[in-house]
BAVO-255815 format. One record per residue (C-alpha): residue number from 1; residue in one letter; chain; x, y, z. Coordinates in Angstrom, 3 decimals. Example, Ala and Ser with C-alpha at 12.3 -4.5 7.8 and 13.67 -1.06 7.14 Angstrom:
2
num / residu / chaine / c1 / c2 / c3
1 / A / A / 12.300 / -4.500 / 7.800
2 / S / A / 13.670 / -1.060 / 7.140
END
This chain:
244
num / residu / chaine / c1 / c2 / c3
1 / X / A / 87.678 / 105.465 / 131.877
2 / X / A / 90.748 / 104.543 / 130.424
3 / X / A / 93.892 / 105.444 / 132.271
4 / X / A / 96.021 / 105.937 / 129.548
5 / X / A / 99.372 / 106.378 / 132.626
6 / X / A / 99.043 / 102.612 / 132.669
7 / X / A / 98.954 / 101.401 / 128.854
8 / X / A / 101.925 / 101.858 / 126.586
9 / X / A / 102.774 / 102.505 / 123.071
10 / X / A / 105.737 / 102.190 / 120.867
11 / X / A / 107.694 / 105.214 / 122.593
12 / X / A / 106.531 / 104.220 / 126.149
13 / X / A / 103.713 / 105.518 / 128.039
14 / X / A / 100.302 / 106.226 / 126.421
15 / X / A / 99.562 / 109.633 / 128.348
16 / X / A / 99.715 / 111.667 / 125.089
17 / X / A / 97.512 / 109.657 / 123.129
18 / X / A / 94.394 / 111.662 / 124.770
19 / X / A / 95.987 / 115.093 / 123.356
20 / X / A / 96.420 / 113.494 / 119.915
21 / X / A / 93.517 / 112.159 / 119.242
22 / X / A / 92.106 / 115.199 / 120.087
23 / X / A / 94.205 / 116.812 / 117.703
24 / X / A / 92.858 / 114.717 / 114.868
25 / X / A / 89.413 / 115.011 / 115.670
26 / X / A / 89.556 / 118.807 / 115.927
27 / X / A / 91.955 / 119.261 / 113.062
28 / X / A / 92.695 / 116.180 / 110.461
29 / X / A / 95.934 / 117.482 / 109.231
30 / X / A / 98.393 / 114.801 / 107.595
31 / X / A / 100.999 / 115.389 / 110.689
32 / X / A / 98.597 / 114.673 / 113.415
33 / X / A / 97.765 / 111.470 / 111.870
34 / X / A / 101.111 / 110.689 / 111.294
35 / X / A / 101.876 / 111.089 / 114.969
36 / X / A / 98.981 / 108.799 / 115.882
37 / X / A / 100.098 / 106.056 / 113.655
38 / X / A / 103.714 / 106.247 / 114.861
39 / X / A / 102.551 / 105.902 / 118.196
40 / X / A / 99.683 / 103.143 / 117.780
41 / X / A / 100.935 / 101.332 / 114.712
42 / X / A / 104.706 / 101.478 / 114.234
43 / X / A / 105.690 / 99.851 / 111.534
44 / X / A / 102.640 / 97.283 / 111.830
45 / X / A / 103.019 / 96.779 / 115.609
46 / X / A / 100.277 / 97.299 / 118.361
47 / X / A / 100.176 / 97.968 / 121.941
48 / X / A / 97.731 / 98.076 / 124.490
49 / X / A / 96.957 / 101.634 / 123.824
50 / X / A / 96.283 / 100.771 / 120.513
51 / X / A / 93.299 / 99.063 / 121.210
52 / X / A / 92.229 / 101.452 / 123.696
53 / X / A / 91.869 / 104.246 / 121.282
54 / X / A / 89.222 / 102.186 / 119.104
55 / X / A / 86.190 / 103.852 / 120.577
56 / X / A / 87.776 / 107.390 / 119.786
57 / X / A / 88.775 / 106.175 / 116.401
58 / X / A / 85.205 / 104.723 / 115.612
59 / X / A / 83.699 / 108.062 / 116.807
60 / X / A / 85.942 / 109.613 / 114.197
61 / X / A / 85.038 / 106.766 / 111.702
62 / X / A / 81.617 / 108.419 / 111.534
63 / X / A / 82.529 / 111.731 / 111.021
64 / X / A / 80.892 / 113.906 / 108.166
65 / X / A / 84.481 / 114.913 / 107.383
66 / X / A / 85.413 / 112.551 / 104.872
67 / X / A / 89.226 / 112.920 / 105.540
68 / X / A / 88.750 / 112.751 / 109.262
69 / X / A / 86.430 / 109.478 / 108.827
70 / X / A / 88.794 / 107.618 / 106.151
71 / X / A / 91.668 / 107.896 / 108.219
72 / X / A / 90.219 / 106.850 / 111.550
73 / X / A / 88.847 / 103.605 / 109.629
74 / X / A / 92.464 / 102.929 / 108.044
75 / X / A / 94.434 / 103.554 / 111.371
76 / X / A / 91.619 / 101.090 / 112.890
77 / X / A / 92.018 / 98.749 / 110.201
78 / X / A / 95.573 / 98.342 / 110.415
79 / X / A / 95.156 / 98.448 / 114.620
80 / X / A / 92.898 / 95.102 / 114.103
81 / X / A / 95.166 / 93.492 / 111.445
82 / X / A / 97.712 / 93.544 / 114.464
83 / X / A / 94.957 / 91.668 / 116.907
84 / X / A / 96.851 / 88.305 / 116.733
85 / X / A / 100.062 / 89.777 / 117.754
86 / X / A / 101.542 / 89.633 / 121.247
87 / X / A / 100.263 / 93.069 / 122.461
88 / X / A / 99.249 / 92.311 / 126.109
89 / X / A / 95.961 / 93.551 / 125.770
90 / X / A / 93.640 / 90.143 / 125.808
91 / X / A / 90.973 / 89.591 / 123.778
92 / X / A / 90.448 / 92.551 / 121.933
93 / X / A / 88.144 / 91.546 / 119.383
94 / X / A / 85.370 / 90.577 / 122.500
95 / X / A / 86.487 / 92.973 / 124.331
96 / X / A / 85.959 / 95.722 / 121.779
97 / X / A / 83.289 / 93.932 / 119.895
98 / X / A / 80.877 / 97.006 / 119.667
99 / X / A / 83.515 / 99.134 / 118.177
100 / X / A / 84.447 / 96.830 / 115.927
101 / X / A / 80.987 / 96.152 / 114.317
102 / X / A / 80.843 / 100.583 / 114.352
103 / X / A / 84.029 / 100.544 / 112.175
104 / X / A / 83.075 / 97.807 / 109.754
105 / X / A / 79.746 / 99.405 / 109.117
106 / X / A / 81.142 / 102.787 / 108.555
107 / X / A / 84.081 / 101.217 / 106.056
108 / X / A / 81.123 / 99.575 / 104.182
109 / X / A / 79.187 / 102.817 / 103.721
110 / X / A / 82.701 / 104.611 / 102.737
111 / X / A / 83.667 / 102.172 / 100.669
112 / X / A / 80.074 / 102.534 / 98.441
113 / X / A / 81.094 / 106.511 / 97.896
114 / X / A / 84.626 / 106.089 / 97.608
115 / X / A / 85.845 / 107.447 / 94.110
116 / X / A / 89.972 / 107.317 / 94.470
117 / X / A / 91.230 / 104.307 / 93.544
118 / X / A / 93.954 / 104.324 / 96.151
119 / X / A / 91.590 / 105.225 / 99.034
120 / X / A / 89.195 / 102.643 / 98.153
121 / X / A / 91.745 / 99.772 / 97.958
122 / X / A / 92.691 / 100.767 / 101.568
123 / X / A / 89.387 / 101.007 / 103.051
124 / X / A / 88.854 / 97.352 / 101.343
125 / X / A / 92.104 / 96.283 / 103.149
126 / X / A / 90.340 / 97.842 / 106.408
127 / X / A / 87.179 / 96.077 / 106.008
128 / X / A / 89.215 / 92.641 / 106.131
129 / X / A / 91.317 / 93.974 / 109.210
130 / X / A / 87.733 / 94.845 / 111.245
131 / X / A / 86.437 / 91.123 / 109.917
132 / X / A / 89.715 / 89.543 / 110.935
133 / X / A / 90.606 / 87.898 / 107.719
134 / X / A / 94.393 / 86.936 / 108.164
135 / X / A / 97.131 / 88.120 / 105.746
136 / X / A / 95.313 / 90.377 / 103.338
137 / X / A / 94.455 / 92.880 / 106.259
138 / X / A / 98.108 / 93.645 / 105.917
139 / X / A / 98.730 / 93.172 / 102.133
140 / X / A / 95.805 / 93.490 / 100.123
141 / X / A / 96.170 / 97.293 / 99.691
142 / X / A / 100.133 / 97.576 / 98.860
143 / X / A / 100.164 / 95.489 / 96.365
144 / X / A / 96.908 / 96.907 / 94.723
145 / X / A / 98.517 / 100.150 / 95.046
146 / X / A / 101.565 / 99.845 / 93.444
147 / X / A / 100.314 / 97.105 / 91.070
148 / X / A / 102.791 / 94.855 / 91.928
149 / X / A / 103.261 / 91.998 / 94.786
150 / X / A / 107.136 / 90.572 / 95.706
151 / X / A / 106.882 / 87.140 / 96.417
152 / X / A / 108.940 / 83.960 / 96.813
153 / X / A / 108.927 / 81.066 / 93.985
154 / X / A / 107.612 / 77.713 / 95.957
155 / X / A / 110.181 / 75.803 / 93.816
156 / X / A / 113.564 / 77.242 / 93.872
157 / X / A / 112.857 / 80.140 / 96.584
158 / X / A / 113.973 / 83.028 / 94.040
159 / X / A / 112.749 / 86.658 / 94.899
160 / X / A / 109.882 / 87.207 / 92.420
161 / X / A / 107.800 / 90.600 / 91.166
162 / X / A / 104.245 / 89.804 / 90.128
163 / X / A / 103.449 / 92.813 / 88.023
164 / X / A / 99.741 / 93.713 / 87.007
165 / X / A / 98.724 / 97.277 / 85.646
166 / X / A / 100.223 / 99.885 / 83.135
167 / X / A / 103.644 / 98.355 / 83.383
168 / X / A / 102.173 / 95.339 / 81.755
169 / X / A / 101.048 / 91.747 / 83.462
170 / X / A / 104.425 / 89.365 / 84.066
171 / X / A / 106.429 / 87.565 / 86.653
172 / X / A / 109.982 / 88.086 / 86.525
173 / X / A / 112.866 / 87.832 / 89.099
174 / X / A / 114.545 / 91.251 / 87.771
175 / X / A / 114.247 / 94.887 / 88.634
176 / X / A / 111.623 / 95.771 / 85.988
177 / X / A / 111.751 / 99.396 / 87.175
178 / X / A / 115.613 / 99.705 / 86.035
179 / X / A / 115.392 / 98.431 / 82.776
180 / X / A / 112.614 / 97.232 / 80.059
181 / X / A / 114.950 / 94.064 / 78.949
182 / X / A / 114.106 / 91.641 / 81.669
183 / X / A / 112.890 / 88.003 / 81.048
184 / X / A / 109.462 / 87.497 / 82.128
185 / X / A / 106.468 / 85.102 / 82.312
186 / X / A / 103.269 / 86.195 / 81.671
187 / X / A / 100.756 / 86.079 / 84.380
188 / X / A / 97.223 / 83.804 / 84.045
189 / X / A / 94.428 / 85.687 / 85.289
190 / X / A / 91.408 / 83.865 / 86.712
191 / X / A / 88.172 / 84.017 / 85.152
192 / X / A / 85.635 / 85.950 / 86.665
193 / X / A / 83.668 / 82.780 / 87.160
194 / X / A / 86.417 / 80.731 / 88.151
195 / X / A / 87.071 / 82.942 / 91.374
196 / X / A / 86.380 / 81.577 / 94.664
197 / X / A / 85.783 / 82.242 / 98.466
198 / X / A / 87.556 / 85.832 / 99.298
199 / X / A / 88.642 / 86.295 / 95.646
200 / X / A / 85.260 / 86.130 / 94.561
201 / X / A / 83.678 / 88.161 / 97.288
202 / X / A / 86.707 / 91.039 / 96.575
203 / X / A / 85.773 / 91.214 / 92.899
204 / X / A / 82.180 / 91.124 / 93.372
205 / X / A / 82.563 / 94.178 / 96.031
206 / X / A / 84.553 / 95.854 / 93.657
207 / X / A / 82.534 / 95.233 / 91.109
208 / X / A / 79.417 / 96.465 / 92.493
209 / X / A / 81.012 / 99.829 / 94.137
210 / X / A / 81.898 / 100.408 / 90.057
211 / X / A / 85.755 / 100.087 / 90.501
212 / X / A / 86.120 / 97.984 / 87.513
213 / X / A / 89.903 / 98.183 / 87.264
214 / X / A / 90.374 / 96.837 / 91.007
215 / X / A / 87.946 / 94.033 / 90.137
216 / X / A / 90.232 / 93.649 / 87.034
217 / X / A / 93.459 / 93.473 / 88.895
218 / X / A / 92.000 / 91.246 / 91.929
219 / X / A / 91.825 / 88.039 / 88.780
220 / X / A / 95.531 / 88.410 / 88.572
221 / X / A / 95.897 / 88.824 / 92.193
222 / X / A / 94.043 / 85.211 / 92.501
223 / X / A / 95.556 / 84.115 / 89.229
224 / X / A / 98.639 / 82.206 / 88.681
225 / X / A / 102.108 / 82.687 / 87.707
226 / X / A / 104.846 / 80.996 / 86.445
227 / X / A / 108.787 / 81.600 / 87.989
228 / X / A / 111.217 / 82.520 / 84.951
229 / X / A / 113.575 / 81.083 / 86.821
230 / X / A / 112.672 / 77.197 / 87.278
231 / X / A / 109.258 / 77.506 / 85.708
232 / X / A / 107.357 / 76.343 / 88.531
233 / X / A / 103.672 / 77.398 / 88.206
234 / X / A / 102.179 / 78.877 / 91.442
235 / X / A / 99.021 / 80.869 / 92.752
236 / X / A / 99.853 / 84.384 / 93.443
237 / X / A / 97.419 / 84.619 / 96.316
238 / X / A / 98.564 / 81.574 / 98.010
239 / X / A / 102.203 / 83.266 / 97.771
240 / X / A / 101.331 / 86.906 / 98.746
241 / X / A / 100.079 / 85.102 / 101.948
242 / X / A / 102.412 / 82.356 / 102.957
243 / X / A / 104.800 / 82.728 / 105.715
244 / X / A / 108.235 / 84.600 / 103.999
END
């Protein structure tokens, strides 16, 4: 049995975690999940108590209540995305291998039935967290959900917006949300046949799951762009995952 008093989370002793877990298991109210996220994955940081909660989260991920299951999968995915951080919990992938396998099976099941786009991309990101895919397990969903990524130019270091979706498909160094009169360069999507590795896999998964809009967006995420400041061309995916 877990001795929570000997573990820590974002605010100190983890003695309150069993009660927080019981709340989300009994009544998946948004504020209960917010409290649990805040303690176990505060701004992306993880702690010994975060991993100790994985067995309970794996159990919740198998719930018939979709809201409870999806919340458990997304929190567990975010925790596993931080497995490489210094957290004092040892080799968590080895220690919690059975729980991670259970979570991975559950997220794959939920992906097949997700109809909401935002829920779908969050689950895709959680899947990558369980698989241990570096970088994308923390950065995929935010950009796909907001239809833009913020990157830096490899040529001149300028901060750039790579935009794809209803606002267009372009790269700019200006705040396009405040003005339509900004200097842009068109994005160059990768053709589906040109995609390789993770890009090809995610594209194929999205197509198979019927999320053609997500598959289309991924051709831009794994395509290329041009900096409007120095005209340097670059791979969007490489800049998303490069250290800032």
